[in-house]
C-alpha positions as CSV (number, residue, x, y, z in Angstrom):
1,N,-44.8,-13.6,50.8
2,H,-41.7,-15.5,50.3
3,V,-39.1,-15.2,47.6
4,R,-37.1,-18.3,46.9
5,S,-34.4,-17.1,44.4
6,D,-32.8,-14.1,42.8
7,R,-34.7,-14.9,39.6
8,E,-38.0,-14.9,41.4
9,L,-37.1,-11.6,43.1
10,K,-36.2,-10.1,39.7
11,E,-39.5,-11.3,38.2
12,T,-41.5,-10.0,41.1
13,I,-39.9,-6.6,40.8
14,A,-40.4,-6.5,37.0
15,H,-44.0,-7.5,37.5
16,E,-44.6,-4.6,39.9
17,L,-42.6,-2.1,37.7
18,I,-44.9,-2.9,34.8
19,H,-47.9,-1.9,37.0
20,A,-46.0,1.3,38.0
21,Y,-45.3,2.0,34.3
22,D,-48.9,1.5,33.4
23,D,-50.1,3.7,36.2
24,A,-47.6,6.5,35.1
25,R,-48.6,6.4,31.4
26,A,-52.4,6.1,31.8
27,V,-55.1,6.5,34.4
28,V,-55.5,3.0,35.6
29,N,-58.6,2.4,37.7
30,M,-57.9,-0.8,39.7
31,A,-61.6,-0.9,40.6
32,D,-62.4,-1.4,36.9
33,A,-62.0,-5.1,35.9
34,R,-60.9,-4.2,32.3
35,H,-58.2,-1.8,33.5
36,R,-56.9,-4.3,36.1
37,A,-57.0,-7.1,33.6
38,C,-54.9,-5.2,31.2
39,T,-52.1,-4.3,33.6
40,E,-52.1,-7.9,35.0
41,I,-51.9,-9.3,31.4
42,R,-49.0,-7.1,30.7
43,A,-47.2,-7.8,34.0
44,A,-47.6,-11.5,33.7
45,N,-46.5,-11.5,30.0
46,L,-43.5,-9.2,30.4
47,S,-42.1,-10.0,33.8
48,G,-41.0,-13.6,33.2
49,D,-43.8,-14.8,35.4
50,C,-45.0,-17.2,32.7
51,R,-41.6,-18.5,31.6
52,F,-41.9,-22.2,30.7
53,M,-39.8,-23.4,33.7
54,N,-42.0,-21.4,36.1
55,E,-45.0,-23.2,34.6
56,V,-43.3,-26.6,34.9
57,K,-42.6,-25.8,38.6
58,R,-46.3,-25.0,39.0
59,G,-47.3,-28.3,37.5
60,H,-48.3,-26.9,34.1
61,K,-46.5,-28.8,31.4
62,D,-48.3,-28.1,28.2
63,I,-45.9,-26.6,25.7
64,Q,-48.3,-25.4,23.0
65,G,-49.6,-21.9,23.7
66,H,-48.3,-22.0,27.3
67,Q,-47.5,-18.3,27.4
68,Q,-51.0,-17.1,26.6
69,V,-52.6,-19.8,28.7
70,C,-50.4,-18.8,31.7
71,V,-51.0,-15.1,31.3
72,K,-54.8,-15.6,31.2
73,R,-54.7,-17.9,34.2
74,R,-52.4,-15.6,36.3
75,T,-54.6,-12.6,35.4
76,K,-57.7,-14.4,36.4
77,L,-56.2,-15.4,39.8
78,S,-55.2,-11.8,40.4
79,L,-58.6,-10.4,39.6
80,V,-60.5,-13.0,41.6
81,A,-58.2,-12.4,44.5
82,A,-59.1,-8.7,44.2
83,G,-62.8,-9.4,44.6
84,F,-64.0,-9.6,41.0
85,S,-66.5,-12.4,40.1
86,D,-65.4,-15.2,37.8
87,Q,-67.9,-14.0,35.2
88,E,-66.7,-10.4,35.4
89,T,-63.1,-11.5,35.3
90,D,-63.6,-13.8,32.3
91,R,-65.4,-11.0,30.4
92,A,-62.7,-8.4,31.2
93,I,-59.9,-10.7,30.1
94,Q,-61.7,-11.6,26.8
95,D,-62.4,-7.9,26.1
96,V,-58.8,-6.6,26.5
97,F,-56.5,-9.6,26.0
98,D,-55.4,-9.2,22.4
99,V,-54.5,-5.5,22.8
100,C,-52.9,-5.7,26.2
101,Y,-51.0,-8.9,25.4
102,A,-49.5,-7.2,22.3
103,D,-48.5,-4.1,24.2
104,T,-44.9,-4.6,25.2
105,A,-44.1,-1.0,26.3
106,P,-41.6,0.0,27.6
107,Y,-39.9,-2.8,25.8
108,D,-39.6,-3.0,22.0
109,R,-40.7,-6.7,22.2
110,N,-41.4,-9.2,24.9
111,P,-38.1,-9.6,26.8
């Protein structure tokens, strides 16, 4: 684990704080693919992890819909790394994406 810039550090902290917020406001069972997918969707969406320039640095240069595509991809990577199957991961993301992506708490809108 290596942080290359202040911005990356801020985004990493924001990502983890979204997880902490989710855990504090609800019972999040990280062994449940849908629960984990929701908190990962929110963290990827709200932390800045999917900023366009981050995506360009990762080699993803599609502009149209890049935020949602990135959030889904980053969520899938996280769930698969946690031991969920591809099929279970895809199903969980599909089941919760719209609701969790729209949930911007504790912010009024996506920062």
